[in-house]
Legacy VTK file of the C-alpha trace (Angstrom):
# vtk DataFile Version 3.0
C-alpha trace
ASCII
DATASET POLYDATA
POINTS 468 float
139.707 -62.565 24.160
139.723 -62.190 27.952
136.538 -63.214 29.751
135.179 -61.791 32.928
138.343 -61.779 35.135
138.433 -61.272 38.892
139.049 -57.902 40.468
142.528 -56.525 40.828
143.734 -55.198 44.063
143.733 -51.433 44.675
146.864 -49.680 45.927
147.370 -48.835 49.654
145.310 -45.690 49.349
142.412 -47.543 47.775
142.987 -46.131 44.366
142.180 -48.437 41.503
144.879 -49.331 38.958
144.622 -46.989 35.976
146.134 -47.631 32.601
146.106 -46.237 29.032
146.591 -48.493 26.017
148.223 -46.510 23.204
147.755 -47.450 19.505
150.238 -50.156 18.659
152.680 -49.136 15.875
152.324 -51.061 12.615
155.829 -52.043 11.601
154.603 -54.302 8.783
155.805 -53.684 5.306
152.098 -53.391 4.313
150.347 -50.391 5.663
147.113 -52.212 5.101
147.840 -54.158 8.345
147.224 -51.024 10.381
143.706 -52.420 11.136
145.343 -55.359 13.003
147.620 -53.094 15.082
144.704 -50.908 15.952
142.426 -53.778 16.616
144.827 -55.437 19.071
145.095 -52.233 21.124
141.304 -51.785 20.853
140.598 -55.250 22.110
143.079 -54.800 24.977
141.157 -51.718 26.082
137.882 -53.663 25.958
139.279 -56.648 27.902
140.993 -54.666 30.629
137.846 -52.431 31.012
136.082 -55.568 32.246
138.425 -56.098 35.142
136.881 -54.815 38.365
139.208 -52.298 40.003
140.844 -51.188 36.693
140.315 -47.720 35.248
141.197 -47.913 31.581
141.339 -44.844 29.386
139.031 -45.099 26.474
140.066 -45.675 22.922
139.175 -42.091 21.841
141.444 -40.479 24.429
144.353 -42.989 24.057
144.292 -42.931 20.289
144.321 -39.073 20.230
148.073 -39.353 20.905
148.742 -41.382 17.746
151.806 -39.999 15.935
152.384 -37.223 18.486
156.001 -36.718 19.460
155.478 -36.964 23.203
157.206 -38.942 25.982
155.088 -41.838 27.264
155.244 -40.359 30.744
153.794 -37.034 29.461
151.018 -38.889 27.745
150.312 -40.725 30.936
150.159 -37.584 32.875
147.799 -35.927 30.376
145.594 -38.970 30.608
145.832 -39.134 34.370
146.831 -42.809 34.603
149.458 -44.678 36.560
150.702 -46.914 33.695
150.856 -46.795 29.876
150.954 -49.868 27.653
152.573 -49.365 24.246
153.641 -51.822 21.543
154.328 -52.596 17.971
153.123 -55.238 15.524
154.978 -56.753 12.560
153.059 -59.058 10.291
154.384 -60.890 7.210
155.072 -64.297 5.685
152.223 -65.894 7.588
153.510 -64.830 11.033
152.843 -62.007 13.428
155.313 -60.506 15.974
153.987 -58.375 18.786
156.154 -56.442 21.231
154.559 -54.813 24.284
155.807 -52.933 27.332
154.048 -51.398 30.352
155.619 -48.093 31.554
155.131 -46.570 35.013
154.078 -42.947 34.569
155.589 -41.713 37.857
159.125 -42.866 37.205
159.270 -43.980 33.621
160.410 -47.386 34.608
159.469 -50.471 32.594
157.024 -52.527 34.655
156.715 -55.329 32.192
157.765 -56.289 28.702
157.331 -59.197 26.434
157.586 -60.074 22.704
155.284 -62.648 21.201
155.640 -64.411 17.802
152.978 -66.653 16.438
151.516 -67.927 13.145
148.871 -65.494 11.945
146.147 -67.898 12.641
147.178 -68.035 16.320
147.374 -64.254 16.750
144.174 -63.795 18.713
145.801 -65.727 21.579
148.369 -63.001 21.947
145.818 -60.346 23.158
144.631 -62.621 25.849
148.134 -63.385 27.025
149.014 -59.638 27.216
145.842 -58.771 29.060
146.517 -61.569 31.644
150.119 -60.360 32.047
149.085 -56.741 32.632
146.494 -57.750 35.293
149.032 -59.920 37.064
151.709 -57.169 36.863
149.360 -54.708 38.433
148.740 -56.996 41.438
145.583 -58.718 40.309
144.772 -62.277 39.471
142.422 -63.715 36.839
139.917 -66.111 38.214
140.763 -69.768 37.767
139.489 -71.447 34.764
138.436 -68.236 32.981
138.142 -68.903 29.260
139.940 -66.572 26.847
136.763 -66.424 24.826
134.213 -66.222 27.688
133.352 -62.569 26.930
131.710 -62.853 23.521
134.852 -63.936 21.760
135.882 -66.586 19.145
138.488 -69.167 18.472
138.245 -68.783 14.731
141.323 -66.758 13.552
139.720 -65.681 10.288
136.561 -64.532 12.025
138.728 -62.663 14.512
140.692 -60.940 11.690
137.345 -59.934 9.958
136.155 -58.616 13.305
139.248 -56.405 13.684
138.796 -55.096 10.199
135.111 -54.385 10.975
136.030 -52.435 14.133
138.613 -50.515 12.193
136.024 -49.306 9.713
133.363 -48.714 12.403
135.706 -46.458 14.303
136.015 -44.165 11.205
132.390 -43.119 12.108
131.523 -42.280 8.574
128.400 -43.624 6.797
130.561 -45.568 4.274
132.807 -46.823 7.005
129.851 -48.097 9.081
128.392 -49.862 6.055
131.734 -51.435 5.284
131.960 -52.450 8.994
128.585 -54.257 8.828
129.752 -56.207 5.774
132.921 -57.378 7.455
131.192 -58.181 10.712
128.571 -60.184 8.884
131.358 -62.207 7.225
132.797 -62.788 10.699
129.504 -64.165 12.055
129.029 -66.289 9.079
132.322 -67.998 9.910
131.748 -67.888 13.676
127.909 -67.665 14.391
128.547 -67.583 18.240
130.844 -64.513 18.022
128.851 -62.256 20.261
131.046 -59.200 20.010
130.733 -59.258 16.223
126.933 -59.316 16.493
127.169 -56.450 19.017
129.335 -54.528 16.539
126.729 -54.964 13.732
124.049 -53.682 16.098
125.860 -50.548 17.008
126.743 -49.719 13.359
123.094 -50.149 12.234
121.880 -48.052 15.215
124.196 -45.097 14.351
123.163 -45.255 10.597
119.575 -45.099 11.624
120.142 -42.192 13.894
121.821 -40.047 11.265
119.109 -40.990 8.673
121.853 -42.609 6.576
119.531 -45.633 6.341
115.730 -45.676 6.713
114.787 -45.901 10.390
112.321 -48.676 9.770
115.223 -50.826 8.361
118.234 -49.777 10.377
116.873 -49.800 13.941
115.135 -53.290 13.696
118.425 -54.637 12.208
120.313 -53.214 15.160
117.883 -54.773 17.649
118.113 -58.162 15.997
121.893 -58.137 16.164
121.995 -56.877 19.781
119.482 -59.500 20.920
121.587 -62.265 19.304
124.707 -60.865 20.957
123.044 -61.010 24.336
121.644 -64.478 23.706
125.247 -65.564 23.150
126.679 -63.395 26.041
124.216 -61.756 28.413
126.944 -59.691 30.040
127.780 -57.599 26.973
127.115 -54.094 28.126
127.592 -52.565 24.654
124.680 -54.709 23.318
122.428 -53.586 26.194
123.369 -50.038 25.415
122.333 -50.530 21.781
119.005 -51.981 22.786
118.441 -48.942 24.957
119.281 -46.751 22.043
116.781 -48.647 19.850
114.181 -48.509 22.622
114.636 -44.743 22.970
114.846 -43.630 19.240
112.689 -46.274 17.492
110.338 -48.155 19.929
109.678 -44.960 21.942
109.642 -47.238 24.991
110.969 -45.029 27.769
111.004 -47.551 30.544
112.810 -50.185 28.422
115.381 -47.598 27.337
115.994 -46.607 30.961
116.503 -50.218 32.072
118.741 -51.209 29.156
121.037 -48.203 29.682
121.264 -48.803 33.422
122.075 -52.423 32.779
124.726 -51.527 30.288
126.332 -49.137 32.778
126.103 -51.822 35.534
127.912 -54.395 33.394
130.445 -52.032 31.818
130.734 -48.926 33.989
133.785 -47.705 32.029
131.827 -47.723 28.690
131.509 -43.990 28.041
129.147 -44.284 25.228
126.530 -45.927 27.518
126.658 -42.911 29.813
126.338 -40.617 26.790
123.356 -42.310 25.388
121.756 -42.501 28.829
122.219 -38.772 29.033
120.374 -38.382 25.738
117.475 -40.403 27.198
117.398 -38.249 30.330
117.356 -35.118 28.111
114.288 -36.423 26.202
112.602 -36.956 29.537
113.311 -33.438 30.482
115.533 -34.482 33.415
118.317 -32.053 32.465
120.267 -31.985 35.765
120.580 -35.714 35.628
121.456 -35.602 31.969
124.234 -33.190 32.632
125.638 -35.376 35.394
125.647 -38.376 33.138
127.297 -36.722 30.243
129.976 -35.319 32.576
130.518 -38.864 33.727
131.004 -39.950 30.115
133.632 -37.239 29.743
135.314 -38.267 33.040
135.759 -41.747 31.425
136.656 -40.375 28.014
137.798 -36.777 28.155
138.509 -36.581 24.444
135.342 -38.196 23.155
134.149 -35.570 20.636
130.534 -36.532 20.563
130.198 -36.441 24.346
131.946 -33.133 24.502
129.631 -31.663 21.891
126.587 -33.358 23.464
127.301 -31.778 26.893
126.700 -28.485 25.134
123.540 -29.907 23.536
122.276 -30.848 27.019
123.071 -27.321 28.263
121.230 -25.899 25.283
118.066 -27.821 26.130
118.456 -26.920 29.711
118.309 -23.275 28.658
121.978 -22.445 29.553
122.999 -20.812 26.277
126.147 -19.253 27.413
127.272 -22.577 29.078
126.390 -24.425 25.800
128.448 -22.019 23.709
131.399 -22.263 26.019
131.301 -26.118 25.768
131.036 -26.035 21.983
134.061 -23.826 21.850
135.993 -26.161 24.036
134.917 -29.023 21.748
136.080 -27.125 18.661
139.498 -26.629 20.330
139.762 -30.457 20.499
138.723 -30.823 16.768
137.403 -28.001 14.635
136.259 -30.388 11.939
133.552 -32.141 13.991
130.322 -31.162 12.243
127.847 -31.619 15.079
129.679 -29.074 17.251
129.021 -26.379 14.631
125.479 -27.479 14.074
124.486 -27.298 17.801
126.477 -24.079 18.111
124.571 -22.564 15.227
121.226 -23.584 16.783
122.192 -22.117 20.099
123.291 -18.862 18.413
119.991 -18.751 16.565
118.063 -19.065 19.854
120.067 -16.207 21.280
119.116 -14.035 18.191
122.706 -13.917 16.867
121.611 -15.112 13.456
124.695 -13.866 11.506
126.967 -15.960 13.655
124.449 -18.815 13.531
124.460 -18.872 9.746
128.267 -18.938 9.671
128.352 -21.854 12.119
125.765 -23.803 10.174
127.345 -23.220 6.850
130.580 -24.619 8.350
128.586 -27.658 9.648
127.005 -28.281 6.217
130.400 -28.236 4.589
131.940 -30.567 7.224
129.017 -32.954 7.147
129.258 -33.444 3.372
126.074 -31.591 2.879
124.037 -33.891 5.061
120.259 -33.089 4.718
119.935 -32.694 8.425
122.591 -29.945 8.444
121.177 -28.309 5.312
117.713 -28.180 6.872
119.103 -26.528 10.013
120.812 -23.863 7.862
117.580 -23.333 5.892
115.695 -22.742 9.139
118.061 -20.077 10.353
118.051 -18.377 6.976
114.250 -18.205 7.181
114.365 -16.655 10.533
116.914 -14.106 9.304
114.418 -13.158 6.508
116.205 -14.896 3.598
113.105 -16.834 2.590
114.009 -17.469 -1.069
117.357 -19.142 -0.113
115.727 -21.029 2.761
113.056 -22.487 0.356
115.597 -23.331 -2.283
117.611 -25.414 0.266
114.435 -26.908 1.593
113.492 -28.218 -1.854
116.819 -29.972 -2.116
116.307 -31.595 1.298
112.785 -32.785 0.361
114.170 -34.376 -2.836
116.715 -36.519 -0.938
116.578 -40.373 -0.752
115.960 -40.237 3.018
114.090 -37.095 3.940
114.620 -35.807 7.513
110.921 -34.937 7.894
111.284 -33.759 11.503
114.001 -31.211 10.536
111.866 -30.173 7.524
109.021 -29.426 9.947
111.249 -27.067 11.819
111.983 -25.185 8.617
108.345 -24.808 7.791
107.710 -23.528 11.359
110.343 -20.834 10.846
108.724 -19.987 7.529
105.398 -19.521 9.355
103.842 -22.273 7.252
102.249 -24.200 10.079
100.147 -26.592 8.078
103.190 -27.844 6.149
105.098 -28.045 9.470
102.432 -30.357 10.915
102.271 -32.403 7.695
106.036 -32.948 8.035
105.696 -33.960 11.699
103.039 -36.469 10.615
105.418 -37.739 7.954
108.198 -37.975 10.537
105.849 -39.970 12.771
104.969 -42.335 9.819
108.702 -42.834 9.111
109.365 -43.385 12.794
111.980 -40.764 12.726
114.184 -40.914 15.765
114.041 -37.153 16.196
110.385 -37.401 17.252
111.500 -38.184 20.776
112.563 -34.557 21.119
109.177 -33.082 20.521
108.573 -31.929 24.038
112.023 -30.444 24.650
113.181 -29.074 21.298
113.251 -25.234 21.542
112.824 -24.934 17.763
109.326 -26.335 17.952
108.088 -23.900 20.587
106.012 -21.933 18.162
103.904 -25.050 17.436
103.182 -26.212 20.951
100.077 -24.112 21.365
98.253 -26.005 18.643
96.114 -29.083 19.559
97.592 -30.864 16.578
100.994 -30.799 18.306
99.537 -32.310 21.447
97.886 -35.136 19.491
101.201 -36.012 17.806
103.137 -35.884 21.044
100.719 -38.245 22.744
100.967 -40.729 19.846
104.734 -40.801 20.344
104.077 -41.469 24.017
105.376 -38.133 25.307
LINES 1 469
468 0 1 2 3 4 5 6 7 8 9 10 11 12 13 14 15 16 17 18 19 20 21 22 23 24 25 26 27 28 29 30 31 32 33 34 35 36 37 38 39 40 41 42 43 44 45 46 47 48 49 50 51 52 53 54 55 56 57 58 59 60 61 62 63 64 65 66 67 68 69 70 71 72 73 74 75 76 77 78 79 80 81 82 83 84 85 86 87 88 89 90 91 92 93 94 95 96 97 98 99 100 101 102 103 104 105 106 107 108 109 110 111 112 113 114 115 116 117 118 119 120 121 122 123 124 125 126 127 128 129 130 131 132 133 134 135 136 137 138 139 140 141 142 143 144 145 146 147 148 149 150 151 152 153 154 155 156 157 158 159 160 161 162 163 164 165 166 167 168 169 170 171 172 173 174 175 176 177 178 179 180 181 182 183 184 185 186 187 188 189 190 191 192 193 194 195 196 197 198 199 200 201 202 203 204 205 206 207 208 209 210 211 212 213 214 215 216 217 218 219 220 221 222 223 224 225 226 227 228 229 230 231 232 233 234 235 236 237 238 239 240 241 242 243 244 245 246 247 248 249 250 251 252 253 254 255 256 257 258 259 260 261 262 263 264 265 266 267 268 269 270 271 272 273 274 275 276 277 278 279 280 281 282 283 284 285 286 287 288 289 290 291 292 293 294 295 296 297 298 299 300 301 302 303 304 305 306 307 308 309 310 311 312 313 314 315 316 317 318 319 320 321 322 323 324 325 326 327 328 329 330 331 332 333 334 335 336 337 338 339 340 341 342 343 344 345 346 347 348 349 350 351 352 353 354 355 356 357 358 359 360 361 362 363 364 365 366 367 368 369 370 371 372 373 374 375 376 377 378 379 380 381 382 383 384 385 386 387 388 389 390 391 392 393 394 395 396 397 398 399 400 401 402 403 404 405 406 407 408 409 410 411 412 413 414 415 416 417 418 419 420 421 422 423 424 425 426 427 428 429 430 431 432 433 434 435 436 437 438 439 440 441 442 443 444 445 446 447 448 449 450 451 452 453 454 455 456 457 458 459 460 461 462 463 464 465 466 467
C-alpha cells in the first residue's frame, strides 16, 4: 500500500487535482471475488487521499454509481472531479489481471492506462503501482524511498486478502457484516501482527457495534480502544484510528477534551476522511456548539456528498439546534438519496413528534422500525410517540418487548417512561443507562425528549456524574 507520498502540484489556477475512483468491475468467473475488486478500488481511494494536494471523492459517493449506465464523463461531472479512474479485475487459476485507465472529465480523453498481471500472492503490489502511476500522471511525484507499506500496510498476501474481505463486510454496515468483518480482520492480524490498517478496521467495527447497542458497551468500546491504540502504535499517522479513539472518548469514556483532541488530530492527518468530520460534529452537538457542529457536518458532506449517515446527521444537528423545518427538509433530501436508510425515518419521526405532528411521526417511526429489522432503539422511539399520542396500552406493550431484549437500550427506555409520565421509572432507567455506560448518556443536556425531566434534582445529579 502507498505510504505517505509527497504533495502533487496544483494546476495553474491553484486548484488541487481531483479524482474519483469507481468500483472496479469483477470479470472473474466466480462472483465471490467481488470483494477483491471492491477492495482494490477502496484501497486506492485511501492511498490517494493521503497525497497532499489531491481531492479524492469518497467511497460512498464513487460507489453510488455502481451498475449505473452513465458515461464516465457524466459521472465525473456529477462528482465534480477532473479525472475518473475505472478498471476491471479478473482472477482465476492462481493469477490476477487488473486493467485500469484514467479518463479526463473535460474532454473524455484517456490520460493513462495500464494492464497488470501477477500471481495472486503478488496482487497487493498492483494497488501501489497504480497509485504511483496516477500521482505521476497528475503532475506529482512520490517522495524518494517511500515504502509501499509505510502507511499501515503489509507484505503478507494472505493477510492482505483477508483484510480486503474484512473491509468488504464492514462496508455492508449491518451488525452481522461488522461481526464478520472483525473475524476476518482478526485472522489478518494473526498472520500479520504489524498490519496497522487491519487493527484500525477492527477498532471501527467494534465502535459502531457499541454505538448501536448491537454489543454491550462495556465490551465493544474497550475492544475498539485496544485495537485503535495498537494501530497507532504501529502507525501513528493513521487518522482513522485517531477518529475511533475520539469516538470511544466521546461515547464511552465521557472524556470531552480527549475526544476533541483525537478528532482534531484525525482531521489534521486525513482531512479528506469524511467520517472524522461527521464524528467531530457529533461531539460538537453534545457540547451544545450547534453552529460549529453544522459547519463540520457540512464539511463532511462536501467531502462525501452521498454519505447517507452524514446527510441524515445534518438533519439531526438541525433538530438539536431547534431548526425543525430545516431538519425535516434535510431528512427529505436524504430519503431522496436512499429511502431505505432507517435513521432518516427515526430522526424525522422524532422531529415531527417535537412539532406536534404525531400522526406523521408514528408513520415515520413505523417505517424506521421496519427498516431497522425491529431494532430496540427504534421500537422504543415508536413507543414514546405512541405514548404522547395517547396510545398508552400499545406503547407499554412495545416497551415490555424492548425491556426483555438481550441488550436493553436503557436511555431510550427512560424517554418512553418520561412520555408516559412515569418519572420514577424514567430516572431508574437513566441510572441503569449510566451503569451500563450507554453511549446515549452523552446527549442528556441536549436531547429535547428529556426536557420534562430537567427540572428534577435527580437529573442534575446524573448529568454531573456523566461529566456534563
